[in-house]
N, C-alpha and C positions, 0 to 999 in steps of 0.2 A: 730796887730788888726787881734779879729776873728769876722769874720762873721754868722752874726745871722742867722738862717734860718727854714724848717722843722728836723722834728725829723723821726729819722725812715729811714734804708737800703733800702730797695724795695718800701717802701710804696711809690704809686700812688701819682703826684703834683696835682693832685685831679683835673686835667684840663677834661674835656669831653666836647666837645664842639657840640652843636646838631643844624644843619639847618634847616628851614624851610622845603624846599624842598630836592630832595633827591637826585640832581646833575646829573651826566655823570653814577655813579655809582646805579642811582635806576633801583635794581633788578637786576641789567644785573650782579653778581657775578664780577667783572672786581677785588675788592678791600675786599681782606681777610677779615673773619671775620666782615665784614659789617662796616670796623673802619679801620684808618692808627691810629700806637702806634710807639709814638719816646722816646726813651730810652736814659736819658744822663747818661751816669758808669761816675761816676768821684771821686777825692778825697774831702769827704766832712768833713772829721775830724784828717787832717792832716795837712803837710807843705804845700801842692799847696790849700788848702781850701777856701783860700783867693783869689788866683789865678784866678778860676775858684772854685768850689766848689757848693755850694746850689744855688746860686746867678745865676750860668747859664743858672738853669731849668727855672728864670724866663726868661734869653733871650729865649727861646726856646718857652717859652708860648710864649713870645712876637709875634715868628715869626707866631706860628699859629693863632693868631689873627689876623698879618697882611694878611696871605693868606685867611682867612675867609675875611677879610674885602674888601677884592680886587673881590672877585669870586663871592660871596655871594650864590645865589642858583644854581649856574652854577659850583662851587666848583666839583670834582671829589668825593667827598664824606663828607656827615655831619657833623660827627666823627669823631675826633681825638684826642688823648688820647696821654696825655706826664707823661711818669714814670719815676721816677731816684730811682738810686743806687748805693751806696758807694764801691768803689774797693779797699781803704785802701794802695794804693800804693802799694798792692802783687800782681804777677801775678795768684798765684794760688787762690786766690780769685776773682781775674778781672773772672778768667774761670770760674768759677763755676756762679757769677750771671751772666756774658754770654749769659751761654745756662740757666739759670732761666728766663732772660729775652725775649730771642727767643725761646723757647721750650714754658713755663708756662703762661707768660705775654703777648707773643702773639707778641714782638716787631719786628717791619717792616725792622727798624733803628736803631742803637745805633751811638749816639755820642761823643766825648770828650774825653774821655778816655786818661788824662795825664800817665807820668810814660813811659818810652820806653815797658821796658819791661811787664810794663800791656800791651799795645798797641800790644805787638807781639802775647800775649795769646789772644787778642779778633777779631784779625784778623783770627786766625786757627781757630778760634770756627766760626767766620764768612763766610770761605772757606766751613768748613765741612756743615755748614747747609743752605747754600745758600743762606744767609743773609747781607744786606748791611750794612756797618760800615762803618764810613764817621768820621777820626778822626783828631781831631783839637789840642788835649792839648800834645800832644808828639813830638819830636823834630829829632830821625832817623832819616835818609836817608833811612836805612836799609826798611822803609818801603813802599817804591817805589823801595826796591831794592829786596835783594833777599826775604826777607819775605812779597813781593809783591802778592797779586791775585787777581782775576776776584771783588771780593766785597766789596773789603778792597779801602778806597779813603785816601789820605791825603790831606787835610786840613787847610792851613794857613800858618805853618810857618815850617821848619825843619833848621837841623843844620848846611847844605851849606848857607841859607839865613844869618843865624848868623853870622860866620863865614867870609864869605866871603864880609860881611858889616862894622861888625867890627873889625876882627883882621886884614883885608886888611888897612883898615882907617886909624888906631890907630898906625899900624906897619909906614905905608908911613909919619905919622906926626913925626917918630921919635923916637918913642918905637920901638930899631929895635930888642932885647933882652927880652925872657919872658921867668917865668918861671909858669907853667899851674898847676894848682891842678881842679881835676875833682871828681863828686861825684862815688863810684865802683860800677856803674851799666850799662846799654844799652846806656844812654842817654849819661853817661859823657862820657863813652868810644866813645862814634859816635861823642861829642863836642871836644876830646883832638884830633883825627886825621882827622876832617876837618878843625880849626883851626891852628894846625900845617902846615898845607897844606896851606892853603891860608896865614900864615906870613909869611912864606919860600917864595910863590910866589911873597909876596911886598917885597922883598931883606931882611927881618929880620930872627932871628934863636929864638929856642927854646933852653934855657938852661938846662931845666930839667923839668922834671912832675911828678907827684903824683896822687895815686889814695887817696878818702876819706870814710870812712865807710856812709855807706847812713840809715838812716839820722845820721845827727851828730850835736853835739849842739857845742865843741870846735876845735876850729883850730889850737892852740898855735904850734904844733908843725911844722906845716907848715910856720903858719908868722915866727917862730923866725928864722929858715932856710933861708928865702929867701934873704937878706941882707950879707948872710955867703957866698952864692954861688960865683963861681969865673965861669966868670967873673959875677957880680951884676946883675940881670935883671932891666930893666929898668921897668920894669913895672908885677905885678900878676895878672893872669890873671885867675880870679874863672869862672868853668862852672856849679857851684851852682844855683838854683833858689830855691824860695818861701821859705821856714824858714831856709832852711839851709844859703839858701845868705842871710838874714836878721843878721845871729848869725857872718858869716862869716865879714860883714859888721861891725858890731860893733870891735867885735876884732880885725879888720885891724886897725880900728880909734883906741882904744887902746893903741894897738903898737905901734902904729907913723909910720907904714911905711912909709906913703908918706912924713914924715921928715927925713926918713933913706934914701931918691932916689929911691926907690920901689913905682911905678903909681900905679891904681888899673883899669883893664879893665874887666868888666859884657861879659860873653856871653848872659847871657836869665834876661832881668828882666824886670817888670813889674809895672802900678804904684802903685798898694797895699804894693807892695816892699819899694819905696819913699814915701808913705804917711805914715806906719808905723816905718821907720826910720826918718823920717823929713828928707827934701831937702838939710842940708848941709852935712847932712852924705855923700851924693852923689854926692854932687856941680861938674860940670866939667867931669862927667862920659859921658864916651859915649859909645852908643847901641844900637844894629837891631831891630827893632818891625816891624809885620805886620798890625799893625794898630795905631791911635793914636784920641783919644776922641774927642780931641782939634783942628784934622787936616781941617779942612773945613767944609760950612756949613752942606752939607750933615751927616756930621760923627756927628757933635753938636747937630744938630739937633734929633736923635735916641737917644744921649748919655744922652740930656734932657730927651724922655721919658721912658730912663730904670733906670737912678733917680727916678723920679717920683715913676716909680715902689718901685725899690729896693732899695734907701738910698745912692747910692754912685755914681760915675761916672765907666762906664765898665772898665774892664781892656781888652782890644787886645781877650784876647782870650773867654770871654761874649760874644766881638761883633763877632768873628769867629764864634762862634757855630749860635747864632741866621741865619748868614749869611746860612752856612751848613743844618740847617734845613730848612729854606726856600727856598736853591735850591733843598732839598730834595723834598719840598713836590712838585715845578712847573715841575719837572720831570718829580713824580707820576702826576703831571694835562698832561700833556703834553702829555703821553702814557694814560692815563683814566687808571689804575692800578697801583697797587702797586706788582706786579709780579718783582721778585728781578731780572731776566735777564731782561727786558725790562727796569725800572730803570737804572739799568746801563751801559743801551745802550742810554740811553734818555742822561747821565751825561759825557758819553762819549766823547770827542772832545766838550761839549758846553762852550761857548761864552757869558761872559758877565759882567755885572758893577753891585755892589748894596752898601749899604751906607758902607760894609768893602772891599770889593774885588775891585779894580779899574785894569781896562785894562785885564779881567780875562779870562781864558781858563783852561778847566780841561786838562790837557795830555792825549788822548784817549790811549797811548802807554803804560804808568805804576802808571794812576790816582791822579798824582801830580797837585795838583793847583798853577797855576802859574798866580801872579798879582804883584803889586810895591809894595816894603818895604819900607821901612823909616830908616833915620840913625838921632839918635837924641840926646838931651845933657840935662843934667840934670841940671835946673837952682837953680844957690844959693836960700834961702827963701827971700833975698833982691828983690829978682828979680820978683817971685810968686805974681801975683796979683792976680789971683784967685784960690780961694780952687778947690783942684784936679790940676792942669793945670801944672804939674812939667816940661815940658820939652819943648825944641825949637826942632822943627823939622828944620834938618840942610841939607838932602839932602833927594830926590824922588830917591829909586832904579830902574828903570826900570823892571817889570816881565821878558823880554828878559836877562836879568844882573842878577838879584836877583835870580833866582833858576837854576841849573845844566843844562846847556843849550843841551845836548841828557839825552835821558833815563839813567838810567842803565843796561847794557850787564844781567848781575844777574836777571832782571827781565823778569819774563814769567806768563804773564795773562791768 
């Protein structure tokens, strides 16, 4: 399913909200350029466009509107602008777009940035420019490891969370031998490593691993290889996402690997993937996610608002960007300024709970957001009673268990 949305790469989303009063910043110069500028940088035309893409911009606009409704004339500024750009999953484009957003478009914060290699590029620019970057879309743990910096925050999920949910639970349930295939870039490499660690810690083992080109529409070589491995793996673990994952699952079913005794485990899955494939294509598949729209009343209420505006139920990435934008604005409000160093100080160690993040803390030592995560299972089509409600949530993974218990020693803020 291709999401429809705005056109243009660096076109402003057109949201410039003006308040009647000046708020705390009125004439005080605490807000640079007399406005706050939030920029969404993500894939708006490629394999991750459905996972996040242009509809994430709508989620960020909702955060701005909710912030304005909460504070009214007492808001730190009456002008908040939302911009967006397409990085096309290419780190060199992410690099140039980030510089343009920070320098020419006066962005105070960049949000989202799926594709770990692109996220690394933006993190480096954020460090150089001393501007805030809150990543929601990338999974690599290196963002809070050797790639960490004072101005970068990792918000939502990472490969540790995915592996220590899915890898651990599927292995304990009897899938003790795995064949892992992964996209050949930073995200895939990190996923392969973290899943291998989690599988082995749970008493299983990895028979073989293979990188695949990125993006990719033909996985036949690897699917044909799986049943012939010695020993034959009980599960094929795919670390792909978005369009790559959709292509792989279609071909997995075409080659009837399940009938040949090789099950399927998915490292990263979102509801748009299930909607595109149909739930029966993934029925019974367990996976770990950072949020689900029908988790409880609070999540559903926000999802209802989003659907009214965007025409679909939100993915966890869209919800995460809403939360990240709102928490950034709240930090500006608490500090009374959009000065990056002061905003960073407000975010570090902050504890909160919102419609997305439960039992949440932004760990000061490495800027990783810790919060509850969820183990889910895809329902067969016959059990789907409501449009988009594809998942049964099996287990809540507490924040203290979902993410790395200690900061990476390689991180030096």
